[in-house]
Structure formats: C-alpha cells, structure tokens
Biopython code that builds the backbone (N, CA, C, O; Angstrom):
import numpy as np
from Bio.PDB.StructureBuilder import StructureBuilder

atoms = [
    (1, "MET", "N", (0.893, -1.221, 0.021)),
    (1, "MET", "CA", (0.010, -0.005, 0.004)),
    (1, "MET", "C", (0.880, 1.242, 0.001)),
    (1, "MET", "O", (1.776, 1.347, 0.838)),
    (2, "ASP", "N", (0.656, 2.189, -0.901)),
    (2, "ASP", "CA", (1.412, 3.399, -0.925)),
    (2, "ASP", "C", (0.872, 4.414, 0.118)),
    (2, "ASP", "O", (-0.164, 4.179, 0.739)),
    (3, "ALA", "N", (1.580, 5.521, 0.293)),
    (3, "ALA", "CA", (1.232, 6.470, 1.371)),
    (3, "ALA", "C", (-0.130, 7.059, 1.176)),
    (3, "ALA", "O", (-0.901, 7.186, 2.128)),
    (4, "LEU", "N", (-0.447, 7.430, -0.078)),
    (4, "LEU", "CA", (-1.799, 8.025, -0.329)),
    (4, "LEU", "C", (-2.935, 6.969, -0.069)),
    (4, "LEU", "O", (-3.947, 7.294, 0.554)),
    (5, "ALA", "N", (-2.760, 5.776, -0.527)),
    (5, "ALA", "CA", (-3.734, 4.746, -0.253)),
    (5, "ALA", "C", (-3.904, 4.529, 1.190)),
    (5, "ALA", "O", (-5.027, 4.344, 1.659)),
    (6, "GLY", "N", (-2.824, 4.544, 1.933)),
    (6, "GLY", "CA", (-2.915, 4.403, 3.416)),
    (6, "GLY", "C", (-3.649, 5.544, 4.084)),
    (6, "GLY", "O", (-4.421, 5.355, 5.024)),
    (7, "LEU", "N", (-3.389, 6.721, 3.580)),
    (7, "LEU", "CA", (-4.036, 7.916, 4.131)),
    (7, "LEU", "C", (-5.553, 7.887, 3.916)),
    (7, "LEU", "O", (-6.322, 8.274, 4.795)),
    (8, "LEU", "N", (-5.955, 7.437, 2.772)),
    (8, "LEU", "CA", (-7.406, 7.374, 2.442)),
    (8, "LEU", "C", (-8.097, 6.154, 3.066)),
    (8, "LEU", "O", (-9.266, 6.213, 3.445)),
    (9, "GLU", "N", (-7.361, 5.066, 3.161)),
    (9, "GLU", "CA", (-7.956, 3.831, 3.714)),
    (9, "GLU", "C", (-8.074, 3.893, 5.240)),
    (9, "GLU", "O", (-9.098, 3.503, 5.800)),
    (10, "GLY", "N", (-7.044, 4.375, 5.900)),
    (10, "GLY", "CA", (-6.932, 4.290, 7.354)),
    (10, "GLY", "C", (-8.078, 4.994, 8.098)),
    (10, "GLY", "O", (-8.810, 4.333, 8.835)),
    (11, "PRO", "N", (-8.255, 6.309, 7.926)),
    (11, "PRO", "CA", (-9.229, 7.011, 8.772)),
    (11, "PRO", "C", (-10.710, 6.702, 8.332)),
    (11, "PRO", "O", (-11.607, 6.799, 9.170)),
    (12, "ARG", "N", (-10.963, 6.359, 7.131)),
    (12, "ARG", "CA", (-12.289, 6.016, 6.594)),
    (12, "ARG", "C", (-13.319, 7.165, 6.794)),
    (12, "ARG", "O", (-14.508, 7.001, 6.521)),
    (13, "ALA", "N", (-12.846, 8.277, 7.256)),
    (13, "ALA", "CA", (-13.635, 9.502, 7.242)),
    (13, "ALA", "C", (-14.974, 9.347, 8.034)),
    (13, "ALA", "O", (-15.932, 10.052, 7.714)),
    (14, "ARG", "N", (-15.068, 8.492, 9.008)),
    (14, "ARG", "CA", (-16.231, 8.353, 9.863)),
    (14, "ARG", "C", (-16.377, 9.579, 10.723)),
    (14, "ARG", "O", (-15.419, 9.985, 11.381)),
    (15, "GLY", "N", (-17.544, 10.178, 10.736)),
    (15, "GLY", "CA", (-17.779, 11.346, 11.517)),
    (15, "GLY", "C", (-17.144, 12.616, 10.885)),
    (15, "GLY", "O", (-17.030, 13.640, 11.558)),
    (16, "ALA", "N", (-16.757, 12.555, 9.674)),
    (16, "ALA", "CA", (-16.101, 13.700, 9.008)),
    (16, "ALA", "C", (-17.070, 14.861, 8.782)),
    (16, "ALA", "O", (-18.275, 14.655, 8.638)),
    (17, "PHE", "N", (-16.550, 16.043, 8.753)),
    (17, "PHE", "CA", (-17.370, 17.187, 8.358)),
    (17, "PHE", "C", (-16.411, 18.186, 7.628)),
    (17, "PHE", "O", (-15.189, 18.178, 7.772)),
    (18, "MET", "N", (-17.092, 19.023, 6.850)),
    (18, "MET", "CA", (-16.390, 20.044, 6.033)),
    (18, "MET", "C", (-16.930, 21.396, 6.386)),
    (18, "MET", "O", (-18.138, 21.583, 6.533)),
    (19, "ILE", "N", (-16.047, 22.323, 6.518)),
    (19, "ILE", "CA", (-16.458, 23.658, 6.834)),
    (19, "ILE", "C", (-15.572, 24.687, 6.104)),
    (19, "ILE", "O", (-14.368, 24.480, 5.948)),
    (20, "ARG", "N", (-16.169, 25.762, 5.674)),
    (20, "ARG", "CA", (-15.432, 26.798, 5.045)),
    (20, "ARG", "C", (-15.310, 27.965, 6.109)),
    (20, "ARG", "O", (-16.322, 28.402, 6.656)),
    (21, "ALA", "N", (-14.138, 28.422, 6.369)),
    (21, "ALA", "CA", (-13.878, 29.437, 7.386)),
    (21, "ALA", "C", (-13.502, 30.758, 6.666)),
    (21, "ALA", "O", (-12.610, 30.775, 5.818)),
    (22, "CYS", "N", (-14.169, 31.817, 7.005)),
    (22, "CYS", "CA", (-13.909, 33.130, 6.404)),
    (22, "CYS", "C", (-13.691, 34.173, 7.492)),
    (22, "CYS", "O", (-14.598, 34.509, 8.253)),
    (23, "PHE", "N", (-12.454, 34.676, 7.541)),
    (23, "PHE", "CA", (-12.062, 35.589, 8.583)),
    (23, "PHE", "C", (-11.332, 36.774, 8.026)),
    (23, "PHE", "O", (-10.614, 36.633, 7.037)),
    (24, "ASP", "N", (-11.481, 37.928, 8.610)),
    (24, "ASP", "CA", (-10.649, 39.099, 8.369)),
    (24, "ASP", "C", (-9.687, 39.251, 9.493)),
    (24, "ASP", "O", (-10.067, 39.046, 10.646)),
    (25, "PRO", "N", (-8.381, 39.620, 9.207)),
    (25, "PRO", "CA", (-7.474, 39.785, 10.285)),
    (25, "PRO", "C", (-7.839, 40.888, 11.212)),
    (25, "PRO", "O", (-8.445, 41.877, 10.800)),
    (26, "PRO", "N", (-7.481, 40.741, 12.479)),
    (26, "PRO", "CA", (-6.748, 39.663, 13.112)),
    (26, "PRO", "C", (-7.738, 38.521, 13.479)),
    (26, "PRO", "O", (-8.859, 38.765, 13.924)),
    (27, "TRP", "N", (-7.285, 37.306, 13.277)),
    (27, "TRP", "CA", (-8.088, 36.142, 13.652)),
    (27, "TRP", "C", (-7.177, 34.973, 14.025)),
    (27, "TRP", "O", (-6.056, 34.827, 13.539)),
    (28, "ALA", "N", (-7.743, 34.132, 14.941)),
    (28, "ALA", "CA", (-7.110, 32.905, 15.345)),
    (28, "ALA", "C", (-8.129, 31.994, 15.910)),
    (28, "ALA", "O", (-9.017, 32.425, 16.645)),
    (29, "VAL", "N", (-8.025, 30.734, 15.585)),
    (29, "VAL", "CA", (-8.902, 29.680, 16.095)),
    (29, "VAL", "C", (-8.085, 28.547, 16.688)),
    (29, "VAL", "O", (-7.192, 28.016, 16.027)),
    (30, "ARG", "N", (-8.370, 28.179, 17.897)),
    (30, "ARG", "CA", (-7.717, 27.101, 18.578)),
    (30, "ARG", "C", (-8.469, 25.797, 18.269)),
    (30, "ARG", "O", (-9.677, 25.705, 18.491)),
    (31, "ILE", "N", (-7.756, 24.808, 17.764)),
    (31, "ILE", "CA", (-8.371, 23.521, 17.398)),
    (31, "ILE", "C", (-7.959, 22.467, 18.502)),
    (31, "ILE", "O", (-6.806, 22.063, 18.649)),
    (32, "GLU", "N", (-9.005, 22.085, 19.231)),
    (32, "GLU", "CA", (-8.850, 21.108, 20.298)),
    (32, "GLU", "C", (-9.860, 19.938, 20.127)),
    (32, "GLU", "O", (-10.303, 19.343, 21.109)),
    (33, "ASP", "N", (-10.203, 19.634, 18.889)),
    (33, "ASP", "CA", (-11.269, 18.621, 18.649)),
    (33, "ASP", "C", (-10.795, 17.210, 18.690)),
    (33, "ASP", "O", (-11.633, 16.311, 18.625)),
    (34, "ARG", "N", (-9.510, 16.929, 18.794)),
    (34, "ARG", "CA", (-8.877, 15.608, 18.885)),
    (34, "ARG", "C", (-9.179, 14.755, 17.627)),
    (34, "ARG", "O", (-9.203, 13.525, 17.676)),
    (35, "ALA", "N", (-9.407, 15.464, 16.501)),
    (35, "ALA", "CA", (-9.644, 14.706, 15.275)),
    (35, "ALA", "C", (-8.373, 13.986, 14.841)),
    (35, "ALA", "O", (-7.282, 14.539, 14.984)),
    (36, "PRO", "N", (-8.484, 12.773, 14.317)),
    (36, "PRO", "CA", (-7.296, 12.028, 13.922)),
    (36, "PRO", "C", (-6.626, 12.647, 12.692)),
    (36, "PRO", "O", (-5.430, 12.459, 12.467)),
    (37, "LEU", "N", (-7.410, 13.386, 11.899)),
    (37, "LEU", "CA", (-6.826, 13.912, 10.653)),
    (37, "LEU", "C", (-7.647, 15.134, 10.306)),
    (37, "LEU", "O", (-8.873, 15.146, 10.425)),
    (38, "THR", "N", (-6.902, 16.210, 9.852)),
    (38, "THR", "CA", (-7.596, 17.416, 9.379)),
    (38, "THR", "C", (-6.891, 17.809, 8.105)),
    (38, "THR", "O", (-5.661, 17.826, 8.047)),
    (39, "VAL", "N", (-7.677, 18.130, 7.066)),
    (39, "VAL", "CA", (-7.119, 18.619, 5.782)),
    (39, "VAL", "C", (-7.549, 20.107, 5.683)),
    (39, "VAL", "O", (-8.723, 20.442, 5.837)),
    (40, "MET", "N", (-6.549, 20.985, 5.419)),
    (40, "MET", "CA", (-6.825, 22.399, 5.277)),
    (40, "MET", "C", (-6.321, 22.866, 3.970)),
    (40, "MET", "O", (-5.194, 22.540, 3.595)),
    (41, "LEU", "N", (-7.120, 23.637, 3.232)),
    (41, "LEU", "CA", (-6.759, 24.212, 1.955)),
    (41, "LEU", "C", (-6.956, 25.749, 2.070)),
    (41, "LEU", "O", (-8.019, 26.240, 2.449)),
    (42, "MET", "N", (-5.909, 26.447, 1.732)),
    (42, "MET", "CA", (-6.012, 27.925, 1.711)),
    (42, "MET", "C", (-6.450, 28.364, 0.340)),
    (42, "MET", "O", (-5.748, 28.139, -0.647)),
    (43, "VAL", "N", (-7.593, 28.982, 0.273)),
    (43, "VAL", "CA", (-8.116, 29.408, -0.994)),
    (43, "VAL", "C", (-7.578, 30.834, -1.334)),
    (43, "VAL", "O", (-7.236, 31.103, -2.486)),
    (44, "ARG", "N", (-7.508, 31.711, -0.357)),
    (44, "ARG", "CA", (-6.946, 33.059, -0.532)),
    (44, "ARG", "C", (-6.366, 33.527, 0.780)),
    (44, "ARG", "O", (-6.736, 33.063, 1.858)),
    (45, "GLY", "N", (-5.438, 34.467, 0.654)),
    (45, "GLY", "CA", (-4.817, 35.015, 1.881)),
    (45, "GLY", "C", (-3.713, 34.093, 2.412)),
    (45, "GLY", "O", (-3.289, 33.143, 1.755)),
    (46, "ASP", "N", (-3.285, 34.409, 3.594)),
    (46, "ASP", "CA", (-2.262, 33.621, 4.299)),
    (46, "ASP", "C", (-2.788, 33.192, 5.651)),
    (46, "ASP", "O", (-3.718, 33.792, 6.191)),
    (47, "ALA", "N", (-2.180, 32.141, 6.197)),
    (47, "ALA", "CA", (-2.500, 31.683, 7.538)),
    (47, "ALA", "C", (-1.284, 30.955, 8.077)),
    (47, "ALA", "O", (-0.375, 30.587, 7.334)),
    (48, "TRP", "N", (-1.289, 30.757, 9.368)),
    (48, "TRP", "CA", (-0.285, 30.035, 10.074)),
    (48, "TRP", "C", (-0.960, 28.875, 10.817)),
    (48, "TRP", "O", (-2.027, 29.027, 11.411)),
    (49, "VAL", "N", (-0.285, 27.685, 10.761)),
    (49, "VAL", "CA", (-0.692, 26.585, 11.623)),
    (49, "VAL", "C", (0.399, 26.514, 12.703)),
    (49, "VAL", "O", (1.582, 26.375, 12.394)),
    (50, "VAL", "N", (-0.016, 26.610, 13.964)),
    (50, "VAL", "CA", (0.893, 26.754, 15.022)),
    (50, "VAL", "C", (0.615, 25.643, 16.033)),
    (50, "VAL", "O", (-0.301, 25.792, 16.842)),
    (51, "PRO", "N", (1.377, 24.516, 16.024)),
    (51, "PRO", "CA", (1.169, 23.453, 16.956)),
    (51, "PRO", "C", (1.753, 23.819, 18.335)),
    (51, "PRO", "O", (2.605, 24.701, 18.443)),
    (52, "ASP", "N", (1.296, 23.149, 19.348)),
    (52, "ASP", "CA", (1.856, 23.369, 20.710)),
    (52, "ASP", "C", (3.334, 22.983, 20.780)),
    (52, "ASP", "O", (4.128, 23.613, 21.477)),
    (53, "THR", "N", (3.674, 21.941, 20.046)),
    (53, "THR", "CA", (5.094, 21.525, 19.955)),
    (53, "THR", "C", (5.427, 21.347, 18.452)),
    (53, "THR", "O", (4.578, 20.963, 17.648)),
    (54, "GLY", "N", (6.622, 21.624, 18.133)),
    (54, "GLY", "CA", (7.068, 21.470, 16.717)),
    (54, "GLY", "C", (7.024, 22.834, 16.029)),
    (54, "GLY", "O", (6.752, 23.869, 16.638)),
    (55, "GLU", "N", (7.314, 22.776, 14.687)),
    (55, "GLU", "CA", (7.457, 23.967, 13.913)),
    (55, "GLU", "C", (6.142, 24.536, 13.432)),
    (55, "GLU", "O", (5.251, 23.765, 13.076)),
    (56, "ARG", "N", (5.977, 25.815, 13.403)),
    (56, "ARG", "CA", (4.853, 26.436, 12.788)),
    (56, "ARG", "C", (4.961, 26.379, 11.280)),
    (56, "ARG", "O", (6.048, 26.241, 10.720)),
    (57, "LEU", "N", (3.815, 26.486, 10.635)),
    (57, "LEU", "CA", (3.799, 26.305, 9.113)),
    (57, "LEU", "C", (2.958, 27.443, 8.548)),
    (57, "LEU", "O", (1.829, 27.682, 8.978)),
    (58, "ARG", "N", (3.533, 28.130, 7.581)),
    (58, "ARG", "CA", (2.807, 29.230, 6.902)),
    (58, "ARG", "C", (2.093, 28.635, 5.680)),
    (58, "ARG", "O", (2.707, 27.889, 4.918)),
    (59, "LEU", "N", (0.839, 28.946, 5.489)),
    (59, "LEU", "CA", (0.031, 28.537, 4.377)),
    (59, "LEU", "C", (-0.241, 29.763, 3.500)),
    (59, "LEU", "O", (-0.584, 30.820, 4.029)),
    (60, "ARG", "N", (-0.106, 29.659, 2.242)),
    (60, "ARG", "CA", (-0.464, 30.722, 1.283)),
    (60, "ARG", "C", (-1.570, 30.170, 0.364)),
    (60, "ARG", "O", (-1.855, 28.973, 0.353)),
    (61, "ALA", "N", (-2.173, 31.075, -0.396)),
    (61, "ALA", "CA", (-3.218, 30.665, -1.312)),
    (61, "ALA", "C", (-2.791, 29.491, -2.156)),
    (61, "ALA", "O", (-1.711, 29.519, -2.746)),
    (62, "GLY", "N", (-3.619, 28.446, -2.230)),
    (62, "GLY", "CA", (-3.299, 27.308, -2.991)),
    (62, "GLY", "C", (-2.574, 26.161, -2.222)),
    (62, "GLY", "O", (-2.445, 25.051, -2.738)),
    (63, "ASP", "N", (-2.107, 26.452, -0.979)),
    (63, "ASP", "CA", (-1.413, 25.481, -0.234)),
    (63, "ASP", "C", (-2.416, 24.523, 0.474)),
    (63, "ASP", "O", (-3.542, 24.897, 0.802)),
    (64, "LEU", "N", (-1.954, 23.296, 0.685)),
    (64, "LEU", "CA", (-2.762, 22.285, 1.402)),
    (64, "LEU", "C", (-1.954, 21.798, 2.537)),
    (64, "LEU", "O", (-0.756, 21.559, 2.379)),
    (65, "ALA", "N", (-2.568, 21.632, 3.717)),
    (65, "ALA", "CA", (-1.821, 21.118, 4.867)),
    (65, "ALA", "C", (-2.713, 20.000, 5.483)),
    (65, "ALA", "O", (-3.942, 20.058, 5.467)),
    (66, "ILE", "N", (-2.007, 18.990, 6.019)),
    (66, "ILE", "CA", (-2.668, 17.881, 6.667)),
    (66, "ILE", "C", (-2.145, 17.871, 8.129)),
    (66, "ILE", "O", (-0.939, 17.806, 8.369)),
    (67, "ALA", "N", (-3.064, 17.936, 9.065)),
    (67, "ALA", "CA", (-2.698, 17.873, 10.464)),
    (67, "ALA", "C", (-3.153, 16.459, 11.011)),
    (67, "ALA", "O", (-4.309, 16.049, 10.914)),
    (68, "ARG", "N", (-2.166, 15.795, 11.567)),
    (68, "ARG", "CA", (-2.432, 14.454, 12.166)),
    (68, "ARG", "C", (-2.686, 14.649, 13.640)),
    (68, "ARG", "O", (-1.818, 15.137, 14.363)),
    (69, "GLY", "N", (-3.861, 14.275, 14.090)),
    (69, "GLY", "CA", (-4.198, 14.453, 15.520)),
    (69, "GLY", "C", (-3.679, 13.448, 16.414)),
    (69, "GLY", "O", (-2.895, 12.605, 15.977)),
    (70, "PRO", "N", (-4.047, 13.452, 17.652)),
    (70, "PRO", "CA", (-5.145, 14.311, 18.173)),
    (70, "PRO", "C", (-4.625, 15.571, 18.867)),
    (70, "PRO", "O", (-5.389, 16.246, 19.557)),
    (71, "ASP", "N", (-3.344, 15.900, 18.699)),
    (71, "ASP", "CA", (-2.797, 17.066, 19.425)),
    (71, "ASP", "C", (-3.426, 18.351, 18.970)),
    (71, "ASP", "O", (-3.746, 18.497, 17.790)),
    (72, "PRO", "N", (-3.624, 19.336, 19.918)),
    (72, "PRO", "CA", (-4.203, 20.675, 19.529)),
    (72, "PRO", "C", (-3.246, 21.538, 18.821)),
    (72, "PRO", "O", (-2.033, 21.354, 18.919)),
    (73, "TYR", "N", (-3.783, 22.513, 18.081)),
    (73, "TYR", "CA", (-3.009, 23.507, 17.396)),
    (73, "TYR", "C", (-3.807, 24.764, 17.217)),
    (73, "TYR", "O", (-4.993, 24.782, 17.548)),
    (74, "THR", "N", (-3.227, 25.785, 16.723)),
    (74, "THR", "CA", (-3.924, 27.091, 16.425)),
    (74, "THR", "C", (-3.726, 27.416, 14.994)),
    (74, "THR", "O", (-2.637, 27.246, 14.447)),
    (75, "CYS", "N", (-4.798, 27.895, 14.364)),
    (75, "CYS", "CA", (-4.709, 28.459, 12.979)),
    (75, "CYS", "C", (-4.953, 29.936, 13.159)),
    (75, "CYS", "O", (-5.885, 30.350, 13.849)),
    (76, "ALA", "N", (-4.108, 30.721, 12.531)),
    (76, "ALA", "CA", (-4.219, 32.192, 12.721)),
    (76, "ALA", "C", (-3.638, 32.983, 11.545)),
    (76, "ALA", "O", (-2.895, 32.453, 10.719)),
    (77, "ASP", "N", (-4.011, 34.298, 11.497)),
    (77, "ASP", "CA", (-3.473, 35.153, 10.515)),
    (77, "ASP", "C", (-2.000, 35.467, 10.817)),
    (77, "ASP", "O", (-1.253, 35.814, 9.902)),
    (78, "ASP", "N", (-1.586, 35.356, 12.033)),
    (78, "ASP", "CA", (-0.234, 35.679, 12.483)),
    (78, "ASP", "C", (0.079, 34.742, 13.678)),
    (78, "ASP", "O", (-0.813, 34.534, 14.501)),
    (79, "PRO", "N", (1.268, 34.181, 13.814)),
    (79, "PRO", "CA", (1.515, 33.285, 14.928)),
    (79, "PRO", "C", (1.263, 33.927, 16.297)),
    (79, "PRO", "O", (0.979, 33.210, 17.257)),
    (80, "GLY", "N", (1.355, 35.214, 16.410)),
    (80, "GLY", "CA", (1.137, 35.906, 17.697)),
    (80, "GLY", "C", (-0.295, 36.292, 18.045)),
    (80, "GLY", "O", (-0.560, 36.781, 19.142)),
    (81, "THR", "N", (-1.232, 36.068, 17.097)),
    (81, "THR", "CA", (-2.625, 36.462, 17.393)),
    (81, "THR", "C", (-3.274, 35.471, 18.383)),
    (81, "THR", "O", (-3.152, 34.257, 18.220)),
    (82, "GLU", "N", (-3.951, 35.993, 19.393)),
    (82, "GLU", "CA", (-4.561, 35.197, 20.355)),
    (82, "GLU", "C", (-5.903, 34.621, 19.815)),
    (82, "GLU", "O", (-6.633, 35.323, 19.116)),
    (83, "PRO", "N", (-6.214, 33.388, 20.130)),
    (83, "PRO", "CA", (-7.446, 32.760, 19.607)),
    (83, "PRO", "C", (-8.672, 33.494, 20.097)),
    (83, "PRO", "O", (-8.763, 33.937, 21.242)),
    (84, "ARG", "N", (-9.655, 33.605, 19.129)),
    (84, "ARG", "CA", (-10.935, 34.191, 19.428)),
    (84, "ARG", "C", (-12.011, 33.099, 19.544)),
    (84, "ARG", "O", (-13.130, 33.392, 19.966)),
    (85, "ALA", "N", (-11.695, 31.851, 19.180)),
    (85, "ALA", "CA", (-12.618, 30.786, 19.275)),
    (85, "ALA", "C", (-11.843, 29.485, 19.474)),
    (85, "ALA", "O", (-10.677, 29.376, 19.093)),
    (86, "VAL", "N", (-12.524, 28.485, 20.089)),
    (86, "VAL", "CA", (-11.931, 27.190, 20.324)),
    (86, "VAL", "C", (-12.886, 26.099, 19.786)),
    (86, "VAL", "O", (-14.060, 26.059, 20.153)),
    (87, "ILE", "N", (-12.380, 25.244, 18.937)),
    (87, "ILE", "CA", (-13.176, 24.132, 18.402)),
    (87, "ILE", "C", (-12.881, 22.896, 19.244)),
    (87, "ILE", "O", (-11.729, 22.470, 19.323)),
    (88, "LEU", "N", (-13.895, 22.315, 19.870)),
    (88, "LEU", "CA", (-13.764, 21.211, 20.785)),
    (88, "LEU", "C", (-14.327, 19.960, 20.176)),
    (88, "LEU", "O", (-14.961, 20.020, 19.123)),
    (89, "PRO", "N", (-14.115, 18.821, 20.810)),
    (89, "PRO", "CA", (-14.641, 17.545, 20.308)),
    (89, "PRO", "C", (-16.191, 17.616, 20.044)),
    (89, "PRO", "O", (-16.932, 18.326, 20.724)),
    (90, "GLY", "N", (-16.597, 16.878, 19.071)),
    (90, "GLY", "CA", (-18.066, 16.836, 18.790)),
    (90, "GLY", "C", (-18.587, 18.053, 18.050)),
    (90, "GLY", "O", (-19.796, 18.258, 17.944)),
    (91, "GLY", "N", (-17.628, 18.893, 17.518)),
    (91, "GLY", "CA", (-18.055, 20.091, 16.788)),
    (91, "GLY", "C", (-18.513, 21.233, 17.658)),
    (91, "GLY", "O", (-19.033, 22.221, 17.139)),
    (92, "GLU", "N", (-18.333, 21.135, 19.018)),
    (92, "GLU", "CA", (-18.688, 22.227, 19.899)),
    (92, "GLU", "C", (-17.686, 23.340, 19.708)),
    (92, "GLU", "O", (-16.491, 23.110, 19.520)),
    (93, "CYS", "N", (-18.210, 24.568, 19.761)),
    (93, "CYS", "CA", (-17.315, 25.752, 19.648)),
    (93, "CYS", "C", (-17.625, 26.726, 20.759)),
    (93, "CYS", "O", (-18.769, 26.913, 21.175)),
    (94, "GLY", "N", (-16.560, 27.333, 21.214)),
    (94, "GLY", "CA", (-16.734, 28.327, 22.270)),
    (94, "GLY", "C", (-15.705, 29.436, 22.233)),
    (94, "GLY", "O", (-14.798, 29.430, 21.401)),
    (95, "TYR", "N", (-15.847, 30.357, 23.110)),
    (95, "TYR", "CA", (-14.837, 31.395, 23.283)),
    (95, "TYR", "C", (-13.731, 30.829, 24.176)),
    (95, "TYR", "O", (-13.967, 29.867, 24.906)),
    (96, "PRO", "N", (-12.523, 31.411, 24.130)),
    (96, "PRO", "CA", (-11.445, 30.903, 24.946)),
    (96, "PRO", "C", (-11.700, 30.860, 26.443)),
    (96, "PRO", "O", (-11.079, 30.084, 27.169)),
    (97, "ASP", "N", (-12.658, 31.737, 26.915)),
    (97, "ASP", "CA", (-12.952, 31.678, 28.308)),
    (97, "ASP", "C", (-14.007, 30.646, 28.706)),
    (97, "ASP", "O", (-14.455, 30.597, 29.852)),
    (98, "GLY", "N", (-14.395, 29.810, 27.709)),
    (98, "GLY", "CA", (-15.400, 28.694, 27.985)),
    (98, "GLY", "C", (-16.767, 29.014, 27.648)),
    (98, "GLY", "O", (-17.568, 28.080, 27.596)),
    (99, "ARG", "N", (-17.176, 30.249, 27.400)),
    (99, "ARG", "CA", (-18.557, 30.575, 26.959)),
    (99, "ARG", "C", (-18.824, 29.924, 25.630)),
    (99, "ARG", "O", (-17.923, 29.848, 24.794)),
    (100, "PRO", "N", (-20.055, 29.442, 25.400)),
    (100, "PRO", "CA", (-20.373, 28.897, 24.040)),
    (100, "PRO", "C", (-20.550, 30.001, 23.064)),
    (100, "PRO", "O", (-20.976, 31.102, 23.412)),
    (101, "LEU", "N", (-20.212, 29.703, 21.803)),
    (101, "LEU", "CA", (-20.401, 30.688, 20.767)),
    (101, "LEU", "C", (-21.855, 30.819, 20.329)),
    (101, "LEU", "O", (-22.272, 31.854, 19.807)),
    (102, "ASN", "N", (-22.588, 29.792, 20.542)),
    (102, "ASN", "CA", (-24.085, 29.836, 20.251)),
    (102, "ASN", "C", (-24.357, 30.331, 18.839)),
    (102, "ASN", "O", (-25.274, 31.126, 18.635)),
    (103, "GLY", "N", (-23.573, 29.875, 17.854)),
    (103, "GLY", "CA", (-23.884, 30.214, 16.463)),
    (103, "GLY", "C", (-23.505, 31.665, 16.073)),
    (103, "GLY", "O", (-23.850, 32.127, 14.985)),
    (104, "SER", "N", (-22.811, 32.357, 16.949)),
    (104, "SER", "CA", (-22.488, 33.803, 16.618)),
    (104, "SER", "C", (-21.547, 33.893, 15.370)),
    (104, "SER", "O", (-21.478, 34.954, 14.749)),
    (105, "MET", "N", (-20.853, 32.845, 15.009)),
    (105, "MET", "CA", (-19.968, 32.938, 13.829)),
    (105, "MET", "C", (-20.549, 32.166, 12.657)),
    (105, "MET", "O", (-19.888, 32.039, 11.626)),
    (106, "ASP", "N", (-21.748, 31.653, 12.782)),
    (106, "ASP", "CA", (-22.333, 30.928, 11.627)),
    (106, "ASP", "C", (-22.675, 31.881, 10.511)),
    (106, "ASP", "O", (-23.348, 32.883, 10.752)),
    (107, "LEU", "N", (-22.229, 31.601, 9.277)),
    (107, "LEU", "CA", (-22.460, 32.466, 8.122)),
    (107, "LEU", "C", (-23.282, 31.807, 7.090)),
    (107, "LEU", "O", (-23.442, 32.367, 6.005)),
    (108, "GLY", "N", (-23.837, 30.616, 7.352)),
    (108, "GLY", "CA", (-24.690, 29.927, 6.391)),
    (108, "GLY", "C", (-24.246, 28.519, 6.373)),
    (108, "GLY", "O", (-23.500, 28.084, 7.250)),
    (109, "VAL", "N", (-24.709, 27.753, 5.344)),
    (109, "VAL", "CA", (-24.439, 26.357, 5.249)),
    (109, "VAL", "C", (-22.922, 26.065, 5.180)),
    (109, "VAL", "O", (-22.236, 26.504, 4.257)),
    (110, "ARG", "N", (-22.419, 25.318, 6.174)),
    (110, "ARG", "CA", (-21.016, 24.935, 6.231)),
    (110, "ARG", "C", (-20.043, 26.117, 6.132)),
    (110, "ARG", "O", (-18.914, 25.944, 5.674)),
    (111, "THR", "N", (-20.459, 27.298, 6.548)),
    (111, "THR", "CA", (-19.611, 28.462, 6.496)),
    (111, "THR", "C", (-19.572, 29.104, 7.884)),
    (111, "THR", "O", (-20.607, 29.300, 8.520)),
    (112, "TRP", "N", (-18.357, 29.427, 8.341)),
    (112, "TRP", "CA", (-18.157, 29.957, 9.644)),
    (112, "TRP", "C", (-17.119, 31.056, 9.621)),
    (112, "TRP", "O", (-16.173, 30.985, 8.836)),
    (113, "GLY", "N", (-17.263, 32.070, 10.454)),
    (113, "GLY", "CA", (-16.287, 33.135, 10.532)),
    (113, "GLY", "C", (-16.870, 34.426, 10.969)),
    (113, "GLY", "O", (-17.902, 34.463, 11.640)),
    (114, "ASP", "N", (-16.152, 35.601, 10.558)),
    (114, "ASP", "CA", (-16.574, 36.903, 10.946)),
    (114, "ASP", "C", (-16.794, 37.859, 9.784)),
    (114, "ASP", "O", (-16.917, 39.072, 9.950)),
    (115, "ARG", "N", (-16.840, 37.240, 8.567)),
    (115, "ARG", "CA", (-17.170, 38.152, 7.371)),
    (115, "ARG", "C", (-18.156, 37.474, 6.415)),
    (115, "ARG", "O", (-18.533, 38.060, 5.400)),
]
sb = StructureBuilder()
sb.init_structure("model")
sb.init_model(0)
sb.init_chain("A")
sb.init_seg("    ")
for serial, (resi, resn, name, xyz) in enumerate(atoms, 1):
    if name == "N":
        sb.init_residue(resn, " ", resi, " ")
    sb.init_atom(name, np.array(xyz, "f"), 0.0, 1.0, " ", f" {name:<3s}", serial, name[0])
structure = sb.get_structure()
C-alpha cells in the first residue's frame, strides 16, 4: 500500500465534516477537537498553523496542509494572534474563556467566521 492509499484507507472519514472558514485579520482559532486527521486548503490569503510543539507552518493561497491528530494547534493570520474561538470535540465551539459561541460565527451552510 502506498502512502496516499494508506491515508485514504486508514481514517475512513467516519464522523467527518467540512467547513469553510472566512475571517478578516486579526483572527485565530484554537483547534482542540482531537480529530485524527484534518485537511486544510488555503483558497486566498495567508494563515499560520501553530502546533503546541514542533514548527509552525505558513500557508499561502493554494497550499494544502494535513494535520495528524489528536494534538491541539492554532490556525491564525499571524503566529502571535490570540485565539478568538476554540473548536472542541463533537463540533462544539466556544470562546477561549469557555462561553459557548451559540452560532455567533455561523455564516450559512457549512460556512463559519466573521465576514
């Protein structure tokens, strides 16, 4: 089995979901959902993936990144931007202080953000 076949065969995408995130700077989202695999595609703009340990990664328009879980990380416009939202297991989302977002960033079907 080659690496791509293993990637597609292993997780089987059970419980998978897709979301489009649309933010204007400054923005940062803390990912603590414990997902085994996350695929990110930058359509426009730049972003940083900042893991708790290891090297940060800059994404530019057209770049694709794969995060292997379950370790948490932050996606942001700049590595120094503090998170404005936290994504938790089960698709729950909240503010960093623990308050629920209650749909305040919902922008429509499978779209989330502040613009």
